[in-house]
Each structure stands twice: as structure tokens, then as C-alpha cells.
DRENDODO-263300 format. One record per residue (C-alpha): residue number from 0; x, y, z. Coordinates in steps of 0.5 Angstrom, whole numbers, plus 500, padded with zeros to 3 digits. Layout:
BEGIN
PT  num  east  north   up
PT  NUM     X      Y    Z
...
***
This chain:
BEGIN
PT  num  east  north   up
PT    0   759    658  797
PT    1   760    652  793
PT    2   756    650  787
PT    3   759    643  786
PT    4   754    637  787
PT    5   755    630  787
PT    6   757    627  780
PT    7   762    623  777
PT    8   761    627  770
PT    9   768    630  770
PT   10   766    635  764
PT   11   760    638  768
PT   12   765    639  774
PT   13   770    643  770
PT   14   764    647  768
PT   15   762    648  775
PT   16   769    650  777
PT   17   769    655  772
PT   18   763    658  773
PT   19   764    658  781
PT   20   771    662  779
PT   21   767    667  775
PT   22   762    668  780
PT   23   768    669  785
PT   24   771    674  780
PT   25   764    678  779
PT   26   763    678  787
PT   27   770    682  788
PT   28   768    687  782
PT   29   761    688  785
PT   30   763    689  792
PT   31   762    696  795
PT   32   769    700  796
PT   33   771    701  803
PT   34   767    708  804
PT   35   769    712  810
PT   36   763    713  815
PT   37   762    716  822
PT   38   767    722  821
PT   39   768    725  828
PT   40   772    731  831
PT   41   774    731  838
PT   42   770    724  838
PT   43   764    728  837
PT   44   759    729  830
PT   45   760    736  827
PT   46   762    739  833
PT   47   760    747  834
PT   48   765    751  838
PT   49   771    747  840
PT   50   777    750  842
PT   51   782    745  841
PT   52   788    747  837
PT   53   790    741  834
PT   54   783    737  834
PT   55   783    729  833
PT   56   779    727  827
PT   57   777    720  826
PT   58   773    715  822
PT   59   770    708  821
PT   60   770    704  814
PT   61   763    701  811
PT   62   766    695  808
PT   63   762    688  808
PT   64   768    684  805
PT   65   772    679  809
PT   66   779    682  810
PT   67   776    689  809
PT   68   782    694  811
PT   69   784    701  810
PT   70   791    701  806
PT   71   792    708  806
PT   72   788    715  807
PT   73   788    722  805
PT   74   785    728  809
PT   75   782    735  806
PT   76   781    740  811
PT   77   778    747  808
PT   78   773    753  809
PT   79   769    751  803
PT   80   765    745  803
PT   81   764    745  795
PT   82   772    745  794
PT   83   773    740  800
PT   84   768    735  797
PT   85   772    736  790
PT   86   778    734  794
PT   87   781    741  794
PT   88   783    744  801
PT   89   785    751  803
PT   90   787    749  810
PT   91   790    743  810
PT   92   791    737  805
PT   93   795    731  808
PT   94   798    727  803
PT   95   797    720  802
PT   96   799    716  808
PT   97   800    709  807
PT   98   797    707  814
PT   99   791    703  817
PT  100   790    708  822
PT  101   783    711  823
PT  102   785    717  827
PT  103   789    723  825
PT  104   791    729  829
PT  105   790    736  825
PT  106   797    739  823
PT  107   795    744  818
PT  108   795    752  818
PT  109   793    755  825
PT  110   785    754  826
PT  111   782    761  827
PT  112   776    762  832
PT  113   769    763  830
PT  114   770    759  823
PT  115   767    753  820
PT  116   772    748  817
PT  117   770    742  813
PT  118   773    736  812
PT  119   773    729  808
PT  120   777    723  808
PT  121   779    719  802
PT  122   781    711  804
PT  123   784    706  800
PT  124   782    699  801
PT  125   785    692  801
PT  126   785    692  793
PT  127   788    699  793
PT  128   782    702  791
PT  129   780    709  793
PT  130   774    712  796
PT  131   771    718  799
PT  132   767    720  805
PT  133   762    725  805
PT  134   764    732  808
PT  135   764    733  815
PT  136   765    739  819
PT  137   767    742  826
PT  138   767    749  828
PT  139   772    753  832
PT  140   769    757  838
PT  141   773    763  842
PT  142   779    759  842
PT  143   782    764  847
PT  144   779    768  853
PT  145   782    774  850
PT  146   777    773  844
PT  147   771    774  849
PT  148   767    781  848
PT  149   762    781  853
PT  150   762    782  861
PT  151   761    778  867
PT  152   754    780  870
PT  153   750    779  875
PT  154   744    782  879
PT  155   748    782  886
PT  156   753    779  890
PT  157   748    776  896
PT  158   749    769  896
PT  159   744    768  901
PT  160   739    771  896
PT  161   734    765  894
PT  162   730    767  888
PT  163   733    766  881
PT  164   735    772  877
PT  165   732    773  870
PT  166   736    778  865
PT  167   734    781  858
PT  168   736    785  853
PT  169   733    787  846
PT  170   737    789  840
PT  171   736    790  833
PT  172   738    787  826
PT  173   738    792  820
PT  174   741    787  815
PT  175   740    780  812
PT  176   743    775  817
PT  177   747    769  814
PT  178   749    766  821
PT  179   749    767  828
PT  180   752    763  834
PT  181   751    764  842
PT  182   757    763  846
PT  183   755    763  854
PT  184   759    762  860
PT  185   757    761  867
PT  186   758    761  874
PT  187   752    757  876
PT  188   747    754  871
PT  189   743    758  866
PT  190   738    757  861
PT  191   738    761  855
PT  192   733    764  850
PT  193   732    768  844
PT  194   725    771  842
PT  195   721    767  848
PT  196   724    760  846
PT  197   729    756  849
PT  198   736    755  846
PT  199   738    748  845
PT  200   735    742  849
PT  201   741    741  854
PT  202   740    741  861
PT  203   744    743  867
PT  204   749    747  863
PT  205   755    748  864
PT  206   758    742  867
PT  207   760    742  874
PT  208   768    744  875
PT  209   772    747  880
PT  210   769    754  878
PT  211   775    758  880
PT  212   780    754  876
PT  213   776    752  870
PT  214   770    755  867
PT  215   766    752  861
PT  216   762    755  856
PT  217   757    753  851
PT  218   756    755  843
PT  219   749    754  840
PT  220   747    755  833
PT  221   742    760  833
PT  222   741    763  826
PT  223   734    760  826
PT  224   731    764  832
PT  225   734    770  830
PT  226   729    775  826
PT  227   730    781  822
PT  228   729    787  826
PT  229   728    787  833
PT  230   730    781  838
PT  231   730    779  845
PT  232   735    775  849
PT  233   733    772  856
PT  234   738    769  861
PT  235   735    765  867
PT  236   741    763  872
PT  237   741    758  877
PT  238   745    756  883
PT  239   748    749  881
PT  240   754    747  885
PT  241   757    755  884
PT  242   752    758  889
PT  243   750    752  894
PT  244   745    754  899
PT  245   743    747  902
PT  246   747    744  907
PT  247   750    737  908
PT  248   756    733  910
PT  249   760    735  904
PT  250   760    742  906
PT  251   758    744  898
PT  252   756    751  901
PT  253   763    752  904
PT  254   766    752  897
PT  255   772    757  896
PT  256   769    759  889
PT  257   762    761  892
PT  258   758    767  889
PT  259   752    769  887
PT  260   751    766  880
PT  261   754    770  874
PT  262   755    769  866
PT  263   758    772  860
PT  264   755    772  853
PT  265   757    774  846
PT  266   752    773  841
PT  267   756    773  834
PT  268   752    775  828
PT  269   755    774  821
PT  270   751    778  815
PT  271   750    776  808
PT  272   755    782  806
PT  273   760    779  810
PT  274   760    784  816
PT  275   760    781  823
PT  276   756    784  829
PT  277   757    782  837
PT  278   751    783  842
PT  279   754    782  849
PT  280   753    782  856
PT  281   754    789  859
PT  282   751    795  862
PT  283   745    795  857
PT  284   742    789  860
PT  285   736    789  865
PT  286   735    784  871
PT  287   729    782  876
PT  288   728    776  880
PT  289   724    770  877
PT  290   718    765  879
PT  291   724    760  881
PT  292   724    762  889
PT  293   729    757  891
PT  294   733    752  887
PT  295   738    747  889
PT  296   742    742  885
PT  297   742    738  891
PT  298   735    738  894
PT  299   730    741  889
PT  300   727    747  886
PT  301   721    752  889
PT  302   717    755  884
PT  303   711    761  885
PT  304   707    761  879
PT  305   704    767  881
PT  306   710    771  880
PT  307   711    769  873
PT  308   712    775  868
PT  309   709    773  861
PT  310   713    775  855
PT  311   719    777  860
PT  312   724    774  854
PT  313   720    777  848
PT  314   721    784  845
PT  315   715    787  847
PT  316   716    786  854
PT  317   716    792  859
PT  318   722    792  863
PT  319   722    799  866
PT  320   721    796  873
PT  321   727    792  872
PT  322   734    793  875
PT  323   740    795  872
PT  324   746    789  872
PT  325   752    789  876
PT  326   759    787  873
PT  327   763    781  876
PT  328   769    778  876
PT  329   770    772  872
PT  330   770    766  876
PT  331   776    764  873
PT  332   781    766  867
PT  333   781    759  864
PT  334   774    759  860
PT  335   774    753  855
PT  336   769    750  851
PT  337   765    745  854
PT  338   766    739  848
PT  339   762    734  851
PT  340   756    730  850
PT  341   751    734  854
PT  342   746    732  859
PT  343   739    732  856
PT  344   732    729  858
PT  345   733    723  854
PT  346   727    718  856
PT  347   720    720  857
PT  348   717    715  863
PT  349   710    716  864
PT  350   707    714  871
PT  351   705    707  871
PT  352   700    708  877
PT  353   697    713  882
PT  354   695    712  889
PT  355   690    716  892
PT  356   691    717  899
PT  357   686    722  900
PT  358   684    729  897
PT  359   690    732  898
PT  360   695    726  898
PT  361   697    722  891
PT  362   703    717  890
PT  363   705    716  883
PT  364   710    710  881
PT  365   714    710  875
PT  366   715    703  875
PT  367   723    704  875
PT  368   728    708  879
PT  369   731    713  875
PT  370   735    720  875
PT  371   732    726  873
PT  372   726    730  874
PT  373   718    730  874
PT  374   713    734  871
PT  375   706    735  873
PT  376   700    738  870
PT  377   695    741  874
PT  378   689    746  875
PT  379   687    749  882
PT  380   686    755  886
PT  381   691    761  886
PT  382   696    760  892
PT  383   695    752  892
PT  384   702    749  894
PT  385   704    743  892
PT  386   709    739  895
PT  387   712    734  890
PT  388   717    729  894
PT  389   721    724  891
PT  390   724    718  893
PT  391   726    711  891
PT  392   721    707  896
PT  393   715    707  900
PT  394   713    706  907
PT  395   708    700  908
PT  396   702    705  909
PT  397   704    707  901
PT  398   707    714  903
PT  399   714    715  900
PT  400   720    713  904
PT  401   726    718  904
PT  402   730    714  910
PT  403   735    711  905
PT  404   737    717  901
PT  405   737    723  906
PT  406   742    721  911
PT  407   748    726  909
PT  408   743    732  909
PT  409   744    737  914
PT  410   738    742  914
PT  411   738    748  918
PT  412   731    749  918
PT  413   725    746  914
PT  414   725    751  908
PT  415   729    746  904
PT  416   726    739  904
PT  417   730    734  901
PT  418   728    732  894
PT  419   721    736  895
PT  420   719    741  889
PT  421   715    746  891
PT  422   710    749  886
PT  423   705    754  888
PT  424   699    755  883
PT  425   697    762  879
PT  426   690    759  879
PT  427   690    761  871
PT  428   688    754  868
PT  429   692    748  867
PT  430   699    749  869
PT  431   705    745  868
PT  432   712    745  872
PT  433   718    742  871
PT  434   725    744  875
PT  435   730    748  871
PT  436   736    747  875
PT  437   735    740  879
PT  438   735    733  878
PT  439   733    727  883
PT  440   734    720  884
PT  441   727    717  885
PT  442   721    712  883
PT  443   716    715  887
PT  444   713    722  887
PT  445   708    724  893
PT  446   704    730  891
PT  447   701    733  897
PT  448   697    739  896
PT  449   695    745  901
PT  450   688    744  898
PT  451   684    739  895
PT  452   685    737  888
PT  453   684    732  882
PT  454   689    728  879
PT  455   690    722  875
PT  456   696    718  873
PT  457   697    722  866
PT  458   698    728  870
PT  459   705    726  872
PT  460   711    724  868
PT  461   718    722  869
PT  462   724    724  865
PT  463   730    720  865
PT  464   736    725  865
PT  465   743    724  864
PT  466   749    725  859
PT  467   747    723  853
PT  468   752    719  851
PT  469   751    714  845
PT  470   750    707  846
PT  471   756    703  844
PT  472   754    696  846
PT  473   748    691  847
PT  474   747    684  851
PT  475   742    679  850
PT  476   742    672  853
PT  477   737    666  854
PT  478   737    668  862
PT  479   732    673  863
PT  480   735    675  870
PT  481   742    676  867
PT  482   739    681  862
PT  483   735    685  867
PT  484   742    685  871
PT  485   745    688  865
PT  486   739    693  864
PT  487   739    695  871
PT  488   747    696  871
PT  489   746    701  865
PT  490   740    705  868
PT  491   745    706  874
PT  492   751    708  870
PT  493   747    713  866
PT  494   743    715  873
PT  495   750    717  875
PT  496   753    721  869
PT  497   752    728  869
PT  498   758    731  866
PT  499   762    727  871
PT  500   761    720  874
PT  501   757    720  880
PT  502   756    715  886
PT  503   748    716  887
PT  504   743    721  884
PT  505   740    723  890
PT  506   743    723  897
PT  507   750    725  894
PT  508   751    727  887
PT  509   759    726  888
PT  510   764    724  884
PT  511   767    719  888
PT  512   773    716  885
PT  513   773    709  887
PT  514   766    708  884
PT  515   768    711  877
PT  516   774    706  876
PT  517   770    700  878
PT  518   765    702  873
PT  519   770    704  867
PT  520   769    698  863
PT  521   762    697  864
PT  522   761    704  862
PT  523   766    704  856
PT  524   763    697  853
PT  525   756    700  853
PT  526   757    707  852
PT  527   761    712  848
PT  528   763    716  854
PT  529   770    719  852
PT  530   768    726  852
PT  531   765    725  859
PT  532   772    722  862
PT  533   776    727  858
PT  534   773    733  862
PT  535   773    729  868
PT  536   780    728  868
PT  537   781    735  867
PT  538   777    736  873
PT  539   783    731  876
PT  540   788    736  874
PT  541   785    742  877
PT  542   784    738  884
PT  543   791    735  885
PT  544   795    738  890
PT  545   802    740  888
PT  546   805    734  892
PT  547   800    729  888
PT  548   795    728  893
PT  549   788    728  890
PT  550   781    728  893
PT  551   776    722  894
PT  552   771    726  890
PT  553   772    730  884
PT  554   770    736  883
PT  555   770    738  890
PT  556   769    744  894
PT  557   774    742  899
PT  558   772    736  902
PT  559   775    729  901
PT  560   783    731  901
PT  561   783    728  908
PT  562   778    722  908
PT  563   777    716  903
PT  564   783    718  898
PT  565   788    713  897
PT  566   790    708  891
PT  567   784    704  892
PT  568   780    710  890
PT  569   784    715  887
PT  570   787    710  882
PT  571   782    714  877
PT  572   788    718  875
PT  573   791    712  872
PT  574   786    707  871
PT  575   781    712  867
PT  576   786    714  862
PT  577   789    707  861
PT  578   782    704  859
PT  579   780    710  855
PT  580   787    708  851
PT  581   785    701  851
PT  582   778    702  848
PT  583   779    708  843
PT  584   786    707  841
PT  585   787    714  843
PT  586   793    716  847
PT  587   792    724  848
PT  588   788    722  855
PT  589   795    719  857
PT  590   799    724  855
PT  591   795    730  858
PT  592   795    726  865
PT  593   802    723  865
PT  594   805    728  869
PT  595   799    728  874
PT  596   800    720  874
PT  597   807    721  876
PT  598   806    726  881
PT  599   801    721  885
PT  600   805    715  884
PT  601   811    719  887
PT  602   808    721  893
PT  603   806    714  895
PT  604   813    712  894
PT  605   815    717  898
PT  606   810    715  904
PT  607   811    708  903
PT  608   818    706  901
PT  609   817    699  903
PT  610   813    698  897
PT  611   806    697  901
PT  612   801    702  903
PT  613   795    702  908
PT  614   793    709  905
PT  615   785    708  903
PT  616   778    705  905
PT  617   779    698  903
PT  618   774    693  900
PT  619   768    698  901
PT  620   761    695  904
PT  621   763    688  904
PT  622   758    682  904
PT  623   761    679  911
PT  624   769    679  910
PT  625   773    685  909
PT  626   781    684  907
PT  627   786    688  910
PT  628   786    695  907
PT  629   794    694  906
PT  630   792    688  902
PT  631   788    692  897
PT  632   791    699  897
PT  633   798    696  895
PT  634   795    692  889
PT  635   792    699  886
PT  636   799    702  888
PT  637   802    696  884
PT  638   797    697  878
PT  639   798    705  878
PT  640   805    704  877
PT  641   805    699  872
PT  642   800    703  868
PT  643   805    709  869
PT  644   811    705  866
PT  645   807    702  860
PT  646   805    710  859
PT  647   812    712  859
PT  648   814    707  854
PT  649   808    709  850
PT  650   810    716  850
PT  651   818    715  849
PT  652   820    716  856
PT  653   825    710  856
PT  654   828    713  863
PT  655   821    713  866
PT  656   819    707  864
PT  657   825    703  867
PT  658   824    707  873
PT  659   817    705  874
PT  660   818    698  872
PT  661   823    697  877
PT  662   818    700  882
PT  663   812    695  880
PT  664   817    689  881
PT  665   819    692  888
PT  666   812    693  890
PT  667   810    686  887
PT  668   815    682  891
PT  669   814    686  897
PT  670   806    684  897
PT  671   808    677  895
PT  672   813    676  901
PT  673   808    678  906
PT  674   801    676  903
PT  675   803    670  899
PT  676   804    662  901
PT  677   807    659  896
PT  678   806    652  898
PT  679   799    653  899
PT  680   798    658  893
PT  681   793    662  898
PT  682   794    669  899
PT  683   792    672  906
PT  684   787    669  910
PT  685   784    666  903
PT  686   778    671  903
PT  687   775    671  896
PT  688   777    678  895
PT  689   784    676  897
PT  690   785    671  892
PT  691   781    674  886
PT  692   785    681  886
PT  693   792    679  886
PT  694   790    674  880
PT  695   786    680  876
PT  696   791    685  877
PT  697   797    681  875
PT  698   801    680  882
PT  699   801    672  882
PT  700   807    669  879
PT  701   805    665  873
PT  702   807    658  876
PT  703   802    659  881
PT  704   796    662  878
PT  705   792    655  877
PT  706   793    654  884
PT  707   791    660  887
PT  708   785    660  882
PT  709   783    653  885
PT  710   783    656  892
PT  711   779    661  890
PT  712   774    657  886
PT  713   774    652  893
PT  714   773    658  897
PT  715   767    661  893
PT  716   764    654  893
PT  717   765    654  900
PT  718   761    660  900
PT  719   755    656  897
PT  720   757    659  890
PT  721   755    666  892
PT  722   760    673  893
PT  723   763    675  899
PT  724   766    681  897
PT  725   766    688  897
PT  726   767    694  892
PT  727   774    692  890
PT  728   772    685  890
PT  729   767    685  885
PT  730   771    688  880
PT  731   775    682  881
PT  732   771    676  883
PT  733   768    674  876
PT  734   774    676  872
PT  735   779    672  876
PT  736   774    666  876
PT  737   773    666  868
PT  738   780    668  866
PT  739   783    662  870
PT  740   779    656  868
PT  741   773    657  872
PT  742   768    660  868
PT  743   762    656  869
PT  744   763    657  877
PT  745   763    665  875
PT  746   757    664  871
PT  747   753    661  877
PT  748   755    666  882
PT  749   753    672  877
PT  750   746    669  876
PT  751   745    667  883
PT  752   738    670  885
PT  753   738    669  892
PT  754   742    673  897
PT  755   747    675  896
PT  756   747    677  889
PT  757   746    682  883
PT  758   740    677  882
PT  759   737    678  889
PT  760   736    685  888
PT  761   733    683  881
PT  762   728    678  884
PT  763   726    683  889
PT  764   724    688  884
PT  765   730    692  883
PT  766   731    696  876
PT  767   738    699  878
PT  768   743    697  882
PT  769   744    698  890
PT  770   749    700  895
PT  771   748    694  899
PT  772   747    687  898
PT  773   742    686  904
PT  774   736    690  901
PT  775   734    691  908
PT  776   740    694  911
PT  777   740    700  916
PT  778   745    704  912
PT  779   748    705  906
PT  780   742    703  902
PT  781   741    707  896
PT  782   738    704  891
PT  783   741    707  885
PT  784   749    706  886
PT  785   754    704  880
PT  786   759    702  885
PT  787   758    694  884
PT  788   757    695  876
PT  789   763    691  874
PT  790   758    685  872
PT  791   756    689  866
PT  792   763    689  863
PT  793   764    682  865
PT  794   758    680  860
PT  795   762    682  854
PT  796   769    680  857
PT  797   767    673  859
PT  798   761    671  856
PT  799   762    674  849
PT  800   770    674  850
PT  801   771    681  847
PT  802   777    684  850
PT  803   781    690  847
PT  804   788    688  845
PT  805   793    692  849
PT  806   798    691  843
PT  807   793    694  838
PT  808   788    698  842
PT  809   782    701  840
PT  810   780    694  838
PT  811   785    694  832
PT  812   786    687  834
PT  813   780    684  838
PT  814   782    679  843
PT  815   776    674  843
PT  816   775    668  848
PT  817   768    666  849
PT  818   766    662  855
PT  819   760    657  853
PT  820   758    656  860
PT  821   754    651  863
PT  822   747    653  864
PT  823   746    658  859
PT  824   744    656  852
PT  825   745    663  848
PT  826   749    669  849
PT  827   750    675  844
PT  828   754    681  845
PT  829   755    687  841
PT  830   760    693  841
PT  831   761    698  837
PT  832   768    701  837
PT  833   772    705  834
PT  834   773    701  828
PT  835   766    699  828
PT  836   761    693  830
PT  837   764    687  834
PT  838   759    681  835
PT  839   760    675  839
PT  840   754    670  839
PT  841   753    663  841
PT  842   748    658  841
PT  843   748    651  844
PT  844   746    645  839
PT  845   746    638  841
PT  846   753    637  844
PT  847   756    643  842
PT  848   756    650  841
PT  849   755    654  834
PT  850   759    660  835
PT  851   758    666  830
PT  852   763    672  830
PT  853   763    679  826
PT  854   770    683  826
PT  855   769    690  823
PT  856   773    693  817
PT  857   780    694  818
PT  858   781    690  825
PT  859   783    683  826
PT  860   782    678  832
PT  861   785    673  836
PT  862   780    668  837
PT  863   781    662  843
PT  864   776    657  843
PT  865   774    652  849
PT  866   778    646  848
PT  867   783    649  843
PT  868   790    649  844
PT  869   792    654  839
PT  870   789    661  837
PT  871   786    663  831
PT  872   788    669  827
PT  873   781    672  824
PT  874   781    678  819
PT  875   775    683  818
PT  876   768    679  816
PT  877   763    674  819
PT  878   765    667  821
PT  879   761    661  824
PT  880   764    655  828
PT  881   761    649  830
PT  882   765    647  837
PT  883   764    640  840
PT  884   764    641  848
***
């Protein structure tokens, strides 16, 4: 700010200059110190039940001053929160470290199981002044499978038995309880209850894994649910992916691990006198069949309320007629903590309308497409059977239409209808039903009753379910269609995040690798998804064959090693870790998967010594033109090798770095020798995918980039400023244009509202992204696919201009190059990265643009504005620029 008025009074000016200097000095003294905030362990807030022997501790800074940064830090870890708050640590005290890093790996005494640790961080600001964080915590779980005391139990071994089993046990506490933790692992799915109330608010635990190679357990703080004296534990088991009874082309029912669901539980109670008692799963448990007479993660759930046993999970219940349990072998010997953001019912969506077809048929419309479940409240006669059929669209007669989503289902009879819950009423007043162990993709629910009933709009509610990952990004613009595309993209991304990324939430629920790496940047700009991807890359390691081959869907019961897997799809093994590293500045995922990336690359090299490979699916579901498979697969092969070379250098493996850098050069040269016409600056036959993918993935020689980009722009214009690409092309087309001088054209393509385009879907009522460009396609027309979702990342990269710097990842340095595209008057993007919030906003004003940017504390930015030959280096803070166009 300035106080200087227009005056010729020199004395007055001197006084004002002195006052301004005093004010600036006061500001520096009054400014708050840089306070560490947002403390996380293993990228989770105060996690409970982690197994990592060397957990990662991270934090951000709260400091609004320009140039705010951390010059040093110190860590305290201990078992006494009061002592830690005072700067004393009995477990680990890391001395003052003169670094600005905000992620540190624990390196203190060996962490003990079942222990709560407290930690705080002291940070020194740009002026060398220290400030302390509040105290955070993390609690270890079992740490080692040998620490389990419970036995694996079940109600039998019959995989064909349809009803879900109940389990119960009562026990008595005689001393005052200080704390209690429940640890439960399962083959299948479970719901845990104590004294009649469900424990926690998770859905579909544990997450899907290759059960015979890795089994997950979850920890809960159940202190408040225990009572002095008698207590009852209840467990309800579901099939999930462990005992898949529905039949489809993916052969889930043939999985090598398949068995009747089973679980192991330890309830560890610590008393105020310091003693510990562990209540375990074992022979003293009883079991009976539940009212869930059928459950399938793939199709639906059937529930007969007449079979309910009220109070089954409470102390007074009489279980004398229940059966004894049986012991079972553990699904695997590798039982590890589920350290991820859990699946929850995240959003409640009331029905928007109800259409009464007749006295027994009603159709509900939620007004938007979601993944999740519906809940119905209803009164009726005992034995009345309701069928709740879920779908994404309607026939012209108003009934639900599943023809776009049941293509791969292969039922053996009529007892397991697709996406159709069955609810049989008990006749005891108003009853409520919501599936326990299933989710679906739908907008409409057709309720058909075996007897006339009365229903109104309020009787049915939808719940949007997904992995409850924190929101990390926000986009706003002056173009409503653009904003709706962004919202629809996020809806599809979340609809396909259930402890692993999937392709669609209805007909498949498969972890298609290609869909996931195409959408990785969209996911990371918008959501804090690192825990899900770290879990999924562990699934990759479980599924990889000794020769390096990965299946096209992960996890898998065996399908996918023979079809769909190739570098254009299974590049997830390299692309996902690399993008996590770029966005978080955390190289653990690269280190964990380095040998797996190497094995994968070596296998392709052995199979394709020329440097080119035709292994893959190619540019899936194109508009009309498809590039050769060898073209696109070789590009992804080059990308994988390039990532491997950079990772090797990062991890200090210099020999590998040189070896794979040379291999990358070999692939690039072979590719350009076959497909590049140096005279014309064109690739292949000049299709959009053929011109855009080499630009984005770095195969175009520097001296030819502008020429290739010009050919791409010409081709797009010849295609009437619309896309003509498939899955792989959508990752590249907008970025190739924006990054090579044609951002206005990229915006024209992105904002189209006529076929084929993302906006065409929106103009026709889409609230999610589709699987195919024509909305009347006869096949491949799921209405909730994420595979064309790269546009959600392009908003941040091109319009907002926000990119991570590979040389200083985790947005330690932000690469800023916003494009003020013609036809758009306002755009704003925010991304909350590891350092804090990055904000990029621009508005048109007259013949120019006003551009505002916020750089978080402890970060810098390299800003390149349009019509500017040089870039600017920015420190943390908020800046405003007036740009003449």
C-alpha cells in the first residue's frame, strides 16, 4: 500500500514516507508466525490402526505473508500428549532440520502394536521465528499377523448357500474401561455391531483385494459403545468379491480364493488399572442365517423381513437355537491394515419425482445418475414382495431400461435379477430397507409390488456412495456448460472409486487399468486420493506375474491376462506412481513399485526388440477414426520407459537410469522413423490421435513441435472443431493444442455442445460422463464412465494454468501458464495441494485480462503469461496482474 498523495510539500512527503516505513515495520511484527497445520500421518488425519513401521508425517503452514516459507523444522513423537505439547518426546525427537520440506518419515524407536502416539511439529518461518503446531496423533494396529489372537471362523463351507450369516458373542467386563479397540479382518464383507448398534459409518469393508495374497483389516475405537457389565458383539457377513455367486463374462464366480465368507476379530479392552483383555472370535461364538437371503456386490440384495430376529446383536437375545461356528483357514497369511479413506454414504439425494404407472408399479427419478443404493420406507401386508429395479434410463413408456448396462451379465436362472433388490415385507408397520453389501449405478428406481401399495416421492431416497476422499479442487467459469462438464466428470470419478478405481458402477465394477490412468490427473486435481491409489498399486503388485505381465482389470479373479492388457492399458504400473509423486512430492509409491515397473518394461523389451509394440487395445471407442494399435501402444511403452529412467535417477540407481534412458531414445527413434514425416510435420495418416499423442508424451523433435501442432490444429478445424478421438486421444487432444499455441481452439473443442463432444452429453441431460459419444449407441453406452474424463484435469492445466513442477514436485514450485481463451470471460481454479491452496483466477476487462494468483506458504511459482517472452518467479502470496491482449 502507499500513503503518498499528490503534493509539492517536501516536508509533508518526508513525514509520510517515515509513517509508511513505521507501518510496514508494524505489519511485520504483527503478522502471525507460520504455524504448522493440517498434520497427517500416512496422508490421513489422526489415523487409527496403521501398520507402517516408518509412517510418513506431513503438514502445511498457515502463514498469509508474502514470501512465507519454512526455513527449518523439528519433530516430537511420544506416548504422552501433554509431554509432546511441551516439546518433550520419549519415542523420537528429531533435532532442528534446516530444510523447507513438509514431509518426514518416522525414524525413531521401533513402533509398538496397539499404541497411540502423539506428535507435533515446530517450524521456523522466513525470519527464523519458531512456531509449534497443535498435537496430532496416530495409533498403531497389530503391526504383525502374529499379534492376532482370534481365530478365523465361519458358519460353513458351502459357497452356494445364499443367506448371509449372523454371528454373535456375549461377554462381561468387571473393571472400569479406559479404552477399547476392535480389529476385524474378513474374507468377504462385514458389518460389525456392539450392543445393538453398528460400529462406525463405513460401507463395504474391507476393500476388494486379491484375497488369497492380501487380506485387509479395519480398526475401530469402540470405547463409547462398550458398557460396564454384559456386552454383545454382532457380525453380519456378506459375499462381496470373495464369494461371488452371480455369473458374468468376467468369471468372478471362478476366482481361485472363492469360499464361504469368514472373519477374524480381536476386541482389545484396556482397563484403567492398566490391564488388557482381548475378546476374540472363536468356538464360543454362535451363528444363524440372517434375513438377507441373497447378496451380490455385482447385482443386488434380497431381504426377507419376516426372518428378522430382533435384538440378535444385544445381550438379552436368546441364541439357544443358533448353531456353533466352524474354524476356517485365513484367506491369506498377509493380513494388513486398511489405511485408506473408507467408502461411505457420502451424499443423500431425495427423489426428485415419482411416476405412478399403476397400483403396483412406481418409477422414481433421483434427477441425476449416481453410484450407490436406494432406501425405501413402506407399509404393506406381510409377504408383499417389492422389486426395486435400478437403471440409468427409461423406455418411452416410462418403465426403467437396463439394456445399456446388463450386456455382460450371464444369469443361469431368474432368481438373481440385475440391479434389482428384492424386499419382502413383514407387515409390522412402516419398514425400511437399504442394501448392506451392494451398490449400483442408477438414476431411476422402478418399484414393483406383488400387492397394491401406496407410495409417495418421500418414500425413496438415494445415497451416493464412494470412497470418501477429501475434496482438493474447485472450478468456476463464465460458461455454464463448462461447469456442468466439470461437475459431471467429478460425479463419474467418484462413482468409480470404491477402494480402487473402476470403469462403471453397474455392469462391470471392474478396475480397468486404462480408464484409471486416463483419469489420474482429473482425480488428483479434484480429490485427495493418494490412499486409494497406494492401495491399488499394492493390488498391482499382488496381480503381477513373475515375467512382469499385468491383467487389464485389477483386482481380478483371473480374467484379463489374455485380453486388454498392454502398455496402453497397464501403464498404470508406471503412470499412477509417477503422477502421485508429481502431485504429492512423496516418492514412496515409486520406490514401492520400482521393481514392478522394471519387470513390466523388461518384458515388453524382450517381446519387442525393435522398440515398437502392437500389444494393446488401441484408441478405444473412437468417434470415427482409429489410429493403429502399434502407434498408440509404442507411445505408452516409451512413456513407461521414460518414467522408469527418471525414477531410477531419483532413487539413485544410476546404472538403470542410463540403461532405460537409452532404451527410451531407441523407442523414440524407431517410432519417428516409422510414423513421422519430417518434411510435412505429420504423423501416420494425420488423425487427431496420431498428431496429439506424440506431442503430449514427448516424442516429437523440438524443432518440429510447432509444425506438428499446426497440422493438428488444421485437422481439428477440418473436423469442424470437434473431437475425432477415442480413449487415448482424449487424454492428449486438448492438452496438445493448449500446450502448443492453440489454446483458443482447444477451448472451442472443449465447450462444444453439438455431437461429438462432452457438451453434447450435457445438452442432452447428462449428469455424469458416458461411455460412448453418440447417446443412442447400440453398445458401449454406460451412462456413468470415467474413461473420457481427462477434460476435468485440462481445466486446471490449460485454463487455470496450474501444473506441478517435476523438478520440485508436490507443488513446491507451481508451474503457472494460464490461457485466457477467446470466448470465455471468467475462469477460476483452486487446488489444495501438499503446501496449501493454489488459486488461479482471471477476468476479462476491456481489451485485457485481470489475473490473480495465490501461491501457498513454502511454495514458489514460475509464471508465464500470454504475450510475455520471459517467465516470472513468484514467492508465496497473492498477486494481481493486468494483462493486455
